[in-house]
TORKOLFI-952005 format. One line per field, with one value per residue: residue in three letters; residue number from 1; z, x, y of N, C-alpha, C in turn. Coordinates in steps of 0.001 Angstrom, whole numbers, plus 500000, padded with zeros to 6 digits. Atoms other than C-alpha are relative to their C-alpha. Layout:
BEGIN
residu <- c(Ala,...) .
num <- c(NUM,...) .
nw <- c(Z,...) .
nu <- c(X,...) .
nv <- c(Y,...) .
caw <- c(Z,...) .
cau <- c(X,...) .
cav <- c(Y,...) .
cw <- c(Z,...) .
cu <- c(X,...) .
cv <- c(Y,...) .
***
This chain:
BEGIN
residu <- c(Met,His,Glu,Val,Val,Tyr,Ser,Arg,Gln,Thr,Ile,Ile,Lys,Asp,Ile,Gly,Glu,Glu,Gly,Gln,Gln,Lys,Leu,Ala,Ala,Ala,Arg,Val,Leu,Val,Val,Gly,Cys,Gly,Gly,Leu,Gly,Ala,Pro,Val,Leu,Tyr,Tyr,Leu,Thr,Ala,Met,Gly,Ile,Gly,His,Ile,Gly,Leu,Cys,Asp,Asn,Asp,Val,Val,Ser,Met,Ser,Asn,Leu,Asn,Arg,Gln,Ile,Leu,Phe,Thr,Thr,Ala,Asp,Ile,Gly,Lys,Pro,Lys,Ala,Val,Ile,Ala,Asp,Ile,Arg,Ile,Lys,Ala,Leu,Asn,Pro,Thr,Ile,Lys,Thr,Thr,Val,Tyr,Gln,Gln,Thr,Met,Asp,Lys,Glu,Leu,Ala,Asn,Ser,Ile,Ile,Pro,Asp,Tyr,Asp,Ile,Val,Met,Asp,Cys,Leu,Asp,Asn,Phe,Ser,Ala,Arg,Phe,Ile,Ile,Asn,Asp,Ala,Cys,Val,Ala,Leu,Gly,Lys,Pro,Phe,Val,His,Ala,Gly,Val,Glu,Glu,Phe,Tyr,Gly,Gln,Leu,Met,Thr,Val,Met,Pro,Gly,Lys,Gly,Pro,Cys,Leu,Arg,Cys,Leu,Phe,Pro,Asn,Gly,Ile,Lys,Glu,Ile,Ser,Gln,Lys,Lys,Gln,Ile,Gly,Ile,Ile,Gly,Ala,Thr,Ala,Gly,Val,Leu,Gly,Ser,Leu,Gln,Ala,Gln,Ser,Ala,Ala,Lys,Ile,Ile,Leu,Lys,Met,Glu,Thr,Ala,Ser,Ser,Gly,Leu,Val,Thr,Tyr,Asn,Gly,Val,Asn,Cys,Thr,Leu,Glu,Thr,Ile,Asn,Leu,Glu,Pro,Asn,Pro,Gln,Cys,Ile,Cys,Arg,Lys,Glu,Gln) .
num <- c(1,2,3,4,5,6,7,8,9,10,11,12,13,14,15,16,17,18,19,20,21,22,23,24,25,26,27,28,29,30,31,32,33,34,35,36,37,38,39,40,41,42,43,44,45,46,47,48,49,50,51,52,53,54,55,56,57,58,59,60,61,62,63,64,65,66,67,68,69,70,71,72,73,74,75,76,77,78,79,80,81,82,83,84,85,86,87,88,89,90,91,92,93,94,95,96,97,98,99,100,101,102,103,104,105,106,107,108,109,110,111,112,113,114,115,116,117,118,119,120,121,122,123,124,125,126,127,128,129,130,131,132,133,134,135,136,137,138,139,140,141,142,143,144,145,146,147,148,149,150,151,152,153,154,155,156,157,158,159,160,161,162,163,164,165,166,167,168,169,170,171,172,173,174,175,176,177,178,179,180,181,182,183,184,185,186,187,188,189,190,191,192,193,194,195,196,197,198,199,200,201,202,203,204,205,206,207,208,209,210,211,212,213,214,215,216,217,218,219,220,221,222,223,224,225,226,227,228,229,230,231,232,233,234,235,236,237,238,239,240,241,242) .
nw <- c(499373,498417,500043,500695,499464,498399,499606,498238,498620,499997,498915,499332,499725,499145,500819,500508,500468,498883,499447,500859,499863,498682,500474,501346,499251,499168,500780,499429,500337,500540,499396,500679,501672,500184,499411,498619,500322,500764,499678,499708,501038,500961,499382,500103,501469,500444,499423,500163,498273,500905,499779,499228,499547,499784,499589,499547,500547,501026,501531,500097,500066,500263,499288,499240,501034,499643,499249,500078,501214,500819,500818,501153,500304,500873,499326,499617,500215,499939,498783,499333,499621,500958,500730,499027,500498,501732,499750,498944,501025,500857,499328,499470,500435,499585,498660,500292,499557,499687,499739,499151,500550,498898,498867,499149,498832,499332,500693,500615,499168,499705,500942,500944,499694,499696,501209,500011,499079,499554,500291,500287,500127,500786,500740,499769,498588,499101,499630,500878,499250,498838,500821,500558,499269,498837,501139,500087,499144,499315,500280,499695,501461,500552,500633,500232,499851,500176,500002,500754,499942,500188,500296,498487,499791,499347,500453,498412,500535,498704,499629,498685,499041,500154,499750,499518,501231,500198,498574,499697,500160,499860,499326,499980,501216,500484,500643,501530,500373,501348,501276,500325,500283,500402,498792,500736,499650,501592,500323,499292,498813,500177,500690,499038,499038,500936,499755,498178,500182,501198,498891,499195,500368,500351,499435,499376,501320,500088,498782,498753,498885,499951,498488,500145,498234,499796,501057,500798,500626,500497,500274,501378,499883,499277,500716,499077,499773,498397,499059,499016,499646,499213,499120,499768,499254,499329,500563,501864,500377,500963,498771,499047,500940,500716) .
nu <- c(499242,499938,501143,500949,499028,500088,501425,500934,499485,500143,501428,499771,500115,498783,499248,500288,498947,498978,499087,499843,498578,498617,499358,499042,498827,499350,498350,499676,499493,500486,498105,499733,500892,500091,501150,500626,499363,501002,501459,500049,499399,501151,501309,499396,499514,501322,500578,499871,498727,498605,499121,499938,498803,500099,498819,499846,499288,500199,500418,501274,499446,501215,500795,500768,501404,501389,500168,500067,501157,500108,499082,500343,499453,498943,499276,499999,499002,499672,500706,501227,500019,499945,500943,501143,500150,500184,501356,500797,499045,500386,501964,500274,498304,499685,499495,498620,499300,499021,500164,499096,500234,499119,500265,500133,499427,500463,499989,501049,501325,499671,500090,501831,501366,500235,500657,501184,501152,500231,499164,501221,499672,500734,498678,500562,498997,500218,498744,500190,501275,499200,498683,500853,501126,498506,499785,501553,500267,498863,500650,501021,500859,501273,499645,501212,499505,501079,499935,501273,499697,500915,500587,500476,498780,499727,499697,499981,499488,498825,499460,498425,500602,501319,500577,499351,498948,499734,498834,501191,500967,498592,498827,499067,499568,500752,498862,500565,500341,498586,500611,499986,501297,500842,500803,500759,501108,500831,499530,501018,499414,499358,501257,500853,499005,499676,501380,499976,498787,499615,500633,499780,498766,500213,500235,498056,499276,501321,500504,501401,499187,498890,500021,498726,500024,499382,499646,500916,499744,501401,499806,500971,501076,501571,500264,499569,498706,499705,498547,498990,499535,498131,499601,498662,499157,498969,498920,499844,498485,500037,500165,499169,499357,500086) .
nv <- c(501471,500452,500157,501220,500967,499985,499689,500924,499650,498857,500292,500903,498463,500265,500056,498661,499228,500088,501791,500803,499386,500532,501350,499234,499389,500905,500629,500921,501141,500966,500846,501992,500280,501585,500186,499059,498532,499490,498787,498313,499107,499881,499216,498530,499137,499613,499062,498199,499971,499174,501242,501173,500555,501149,500433,501910,500448,501369,500326,500933,501265,500355,499920,498375,499227,500440,499382,498061,500011,498729,500827,501108,500545,498875,499550,501019,499703,498047,499798,499155,499172,499885,500562,499279,498550,499776,500141,499073,498797,500092,499513,499297,499265,498696,500063,499465,500913,500522,501460,501030,500946,500565,500210,499038,500089,498756,498737,499451,499709,497987,498968,499490,500019,498434,499656,500955,499535,501519,501082,501514,500902,500709,500674,501369,500120,499347,499240,498304,499294,499513,498997,498702,499680,499062,498411,499566,499176,499070,498750,499473,500324,501049,501092,500871,501469,500623,501793,500688,501469,499843,498672,499004,498689,498496,498116,498799,498269,499290,499115,499309,499406,500400,501525,500495,499898,501122,500357,499559,501202,501506,500146,500939,500278,500952,500729,500215,501381,500370,500118,501785,500316,499473,499589,499813,499005,499572,498539,499185,499245,499266,498807,499026,499791,498845,498851,499735,499517,498660,498348,498849,498687,499014,499495,499238,498724,499069,499592,500811,501058,501443,500866,500503,500337,501679,500926,500869,501437,499748,501312,500026,500937,499316,498026,499103,498943,499975,498800,499963,498893,499920,498852,500180,500706,498858,500354,500212,499668,498799,498146,499700,499911,497781) .
caw <- c(736780,740666,740601,739047,740723,744454,744619,746852,749077,748690,750180,752439,755311,757336,754412,751844,750477,752996,753845,750633,750457,753950,752189,748771,751525,753173,753077,753892,754110,752902,754511,752937,749150,749751,751427,753729,751335,748358,749263,751708,748793,746476,748600,749442,745918,745424,747842,746684,749998,747847,748760,749048,750278,748809,750994,750183,748988,747542,744119,743320,743463,742115,745366,746550,743511,745667,747933,746520,744011,742511,740582,737767,736382,734122,737108,738340,739135,739647,742210,744722,745273,741754,740154,742722,742016,737952,739299,741792,739192,736749,738901,739685,737978,740092,743288,743669,744957,746580,746077,748559,747095,750732,753585,756529,759212,761964,759738,757312,759823,761272,757883,755986,758377,759319,756034,756401,758455,758800,758730,757469,758724,756226,756803,757766,760654,763753,764113,761288,763130,766369,764214,762714,765789,768172,765162,765023,768723,769781,766713,767524,764099,763403,762777,761602,762568,761037,760974,758961,759121,757803,757802,761195,761565,763758,763633,766293,765306,767773,768347,770749,773508,773379,774085,773933,771272,769746,772763,774650,773767,773293,776302,776332,772767,770038,768946,764930,762908,760869,757370,756567,757670,755509,757438,755362,754520,751766,750263,751502,754921,754040,751746,754822,757046,754450,754080,757979,757564,754577,756693,759539,758191,756317,759138,761280,758402,758268,762201,763320,765895,765899,767627,769042,773107,772080,769897,767212,766243,763585,763135,758990,760108,762277,760514,763778,764831,768640,770706,773245,775411,776534,778918,778171,779652,782257,781604,777891,776744,774212,777411,779123,775783,775251) .
cau <- c(393769,394008,390105,388981,392180,391368,387605,386382,388825,388288,384482,385702,384854,388154,389875,389017,391044,393215,393581,394707,397806,399073,398994,400653,403344,403989,407291,406947,409044,408100,411148,410516,408097,407164,403733,402878,404846,402988,399645,400661,402982,399776,397332,400076,400818,396946,396069,398156,401409,404132,406870,407848,410851,411171,413751,414490,417434,415606,414606,411194,411051,407912,406793,405958,403218,400382,400669,402676,400536,402668,405145,404347,406030,407811,409568,411196,414648,414756,414273,411867,412745,412972,410450,407957,409051,408330,404849,403550,405278,403015,399501,400208,403308,402864,403995,408253,410140,413478,414820,416967,417775,419703,419713,417942,420793,421294,423362,420996,418016,419886,420588,417155,414701,415492,413933,410820,407587,406523,408175,405914,407115,406689,409612,409564,412344,412473,415702,415304,412172,413781,416483,413641,411327,415176,415573,411954,412050,415144,413383,410357,408956,405599,406352,403519,403993,402255,402918,401026,401456,398652,395507,396051,398118,398923,399196,400554,401145,403971,403714,406607,406088,402395,402182,404083,407064,407819,410471,407432,405665,408889,411146,412938,413443,412070,413671,413634,412297,415212,414754,414749,411568,408811,405669,402562,400105,397604,397740,394732,395942,398813,396152,394073,397055,398535,395167,395366,398924,398440,395361,396862,399588,397270,395249,399035,399317,395619,396068,393144,392900,395372,395016,398389,397700,398756,398511,395742,395209,393176,392096,391021,389070,386152,387127,387872,390063,391198,393215,395318,395854,399951,400958,404667,407219,409297,412143,411937,415721,414362,413291,416127,418096,416869) .
cav <- c(427002,427539,428130,424629,423000,423878,425111,421664,422874,426577,426043,424608,427132,426176,426635,429538,431820,432143,428515,427872,430656,429164,425718,427663,428712,425441,423678,419783,417142,413585,410927,407408,407208,403956,402787,405059,408184,407336,408931,411455,412740,412451,414023,416814,417794,417614,420018,422744,422112,424579,422445,419300,417528,414122,411785,407744,406155,402797,401567,400043,396675,394382,393805,397456,397440,396457,399260,402444,403827,406449,403290,401093,398164,400812,401836,398538,399351,403367,405246,406172,409179,410321,408562,409670,413550,413260,411869,414497,416939,415579,416023,418910,421561,424435,422857,423066,419851,418799,415615,413499,410921,409331,407508,409661,409652,412288,414496,414746,415331,418805,419724,419976,419444,423214,423724,422477,423553,419574,416349,413379,409964,407743,405219,401382,401564,402596,403844,406575,407558,408015,410167,412534,412454,413946,416741,417403,418243,419937,422437,422564,421118,419340,415763,413100,409726,406673,402402,400076,396065,394185,395462,397596,401164,404150,407886,409825,414027,415174,418639,420015,421342,420365,416830,413837,412876,409343,408647,409537,406783,403952,405002,401788,402199,399284,396323,396206,393306,391334,392474,388714,388579,389866,391908,391419,394264,395266,398038,399541,400044,402043,404468,405322,405722,407809,409942,410444,411731,414437,415865,416233,418187,420024,420832,422138,424214,425612,425826,423212,421334,418695,415289,415181,413915,410395,407532,406291,403277,401798,398074,397780,394446,395798,399622,400969,404438,404183,407202,406505,409172,409404,412334,413406,411708,414011,411919,411622,411796,414668,417312,416257,416944,421021) .
cw <- c(501544,500593,499950,500772,501348,500354,500285,501001,500363,500804,500730,501193,501019,499341,499345,499209,500081,500100,498707,499391,501150,499007,498533,500716,500825,499760,500646,499511,500360,500196,499618,498965,499546,499975,500311,498835,498881,500118,500834,498556,498631,500371,500536,498731,499663,500694,500161,500514,498234,499665,500606,499898,499847,500375,499978,498574,499659,499034,500300,499307,499477,501257,500968,499513,500878,500759,499358,498867,499223,499115,499282,499639,499280,500973,501377,499794,500230,501011,500884,499843,498367,498767,500670,500335,498622,500434,500698,499549,499098,500670,500232,499804,500808,500863,499279,501346,500650,500046,500863,500027,501048,501133,501330,501163,501221,499304,498878,500038,500209,498830,499127,500625,500567,499305,499763,501103,500558,499303,500156,500037,499676,499841,500979,500966,501208,500248,499568,500664,501161,499249,500096,501476,500948,499176,500450,501729,500496,499041,500004,499030,500515,499692,500357,499977,499359,499490,499296,500216,500089,499913,501634,499586,501181,499846,501395,499449,501436,499515,500929,499776,500471,500293,499663,498675,499850,501312,501173,500352,499417,500631,499827,498401,498922,499336,497959,499638,499160,498856,499547,499651,499806,500777,498451,500075,498597,499562,500187,500836,499824,499628,501265,500847,499361,499998,501318,500272,499585,500655,501206,499584,499532,501498,501553,499335,500036,501927,500558,500872,499534,500785,500893,501753,499501,498873,499237,499197,499120,498989,498613,500100,500604,499586,501044,500367,501436,501153,501162,500759,500724,500202,499533,501126,500613,500133,498842,500004,499105,500540,500411,498710,499639,501155) .
cu <- c(499800,498696,499478,500961,499858,498503,499379,500442,499595,498854,499782,499863,501677,500951,500482,501011,501177,500856,500827,501916,500490,500366,501041,501391,500979,501389,499666,500552,499770,501563,498734,498810,499936,498193,499339,500736,499241,499027,499947,500958,498685,498967,501275,500113,498261,499273,500435,501371,501330,501149,500331,501376,499552,501499,500043,501373,499568,499621,498795,500300,498340,498988,499327,498634,498627,499531,500549,499781,500732,500854,499329,500722,501127,501494,500607,501351,500408,499675,499500,499667,499912,498536,498361,500179,499447,498679,499025,500016,498996,498318,500185,501407,499863,500718,502205,500514,501939,500322,501167,499738,501750,499359,499357,500872,499826,500640,499194,498618,500553,500519,498801,499185,499585,498981,499043,499463,499454,500986,498959,500987,500013,501183,499688,501135,500163,501440,500356,499140,500532,500982,499321,499149,501037,499933,498491,499721,500515,499726,499157,498721,499115,500462,498529,500639,499471,500994,499308,500992,498091,499010,499872,501597,499816,500722,499932,500487,500776,500334,501029,500226,498538,499371,501268,501027,500174,500987,499139,499254,500827,501423,501295,500451,499020,500883,499456,499876,500774,499391,499366,498597,498952,498389,498707,498791,499452,499871,499077,500423,501192,499236,499133,500965,501023,499565,500502,501241,499958,498964,500507,501197,499193,499157,501022,499808,498599,499523,498535,500309,500301,499804,501802,500387,500370,499860,498700,499683,498736,500455,499006,499029,498431,499856,499744,501175,499672,500638,500182,500708,501004,500277,502093,500548,501187,501548,500368,501838,499668,499949,501012,501614,499958,499940) .
cv <- c(500033,500538,498553,499353,499731,500551,498962,500329,501688,500286,499711,501129,500199,500074,501418,499905,499584,498963,499671,500970,499336,498521,500095,499919,498961,499435,498365,498926,498422,498871,498510,500487,499223,499956,500847,501747,500015,500857,500775,500694,500563,501303,501413,501075,500205,501231,501197,499886,501365,499487,499129,499592,497933,499153,498250,500017,498409,500208,499194,498802,499148,499499,500906,500264,500228,500938,501793,500067,501324,498936,498984,499296,500512,499709,499200,500239,501099,500138,500500,501238,500976,499694,500923,501642,500207,499525,500898,501228,500302,500225,501730,501507,501134,499994,500152,498783,500296,498929,499484,498571,499388,499732,501165,499629,501298,501576,500830,500605,501637,500355,500502,500332,501811,500604,499957,500435,498810,499342,498882,498731,498890,498536,498429,499721,500826,500432,501792,500808,500325,500968,501694,500482,501013,501025,500787,501047,501086,501275,500460,499975,499374,498611,498954,498591,498479,498018,499443,498356,499138,500492,501182,500868,500425,500842,500641,501752,500184,501293,500666,500899,500295,498914,498974,499394,498176,498981,499956,498678,498195,500619,499248,499747,498853,499330,499474,498744,499817,500587,499369,500217,501089,500001,499774,501047,500432,500968,501174,500706,501532,501001,500476,500204,501457,501297,500610,500939,501838,500714,500400,500497,501112,500943,500575,501068,500720,500334,499886,499883,498974,498788,499988,499655,498147,499337,499603,499198,499626,498393,500095,498683,499883,501340,500247,501175,499613,500959,499629,501021,499887,501397,500336,499972,501466,499416,499552,500681,501365,501196,499927,500507,501817,500083) .
***
């Protein structure tokens, strides 16, 4: 079964059997199982990541279904993390998973992040993103952030000690958008950014060159990617706390 499932990966020069073993030994935590989390979980599972953590305390709603590809109408009202876990195990029964049906806070971050090699930020709010960022920088854990809106998105791979972090990008924090204000999004945008996140995780695990010098922005209207270089902020509060 292994030879068939991963044959299109192992013939890639940068992966091979040795790389596939690295993927199988990796532990990746996905925080948020929605628009970004769904494609991230799908592709991490399909590539053979050995252990995946799923963290989400929300339930599936009808408005999620234009972009959250792991769910169906039969899942309305059910916990996202639980249902996502069922779906990815159906795709690849060989993987191991841990479900955290909880909201990400400082206590949870400091408790579970040490158990993982990489953390995927698939959230929709910056307060929790900063919690993940701070914990990952303190623990020296790679962290892949993405955000989406309408036809646009952004991606940032944080490699602690080698480049900027999310606090360097937003030194003054960021004002959260009211939960009452709905943000439009076409589902394919989440698919694009989630796929890029999963690919970034694979490159980190395989020790390939990874873009970690700033922010990558995606424009789905004209189909372009642009990299905005960013130097680590010497005054970043993450650095001061280290």
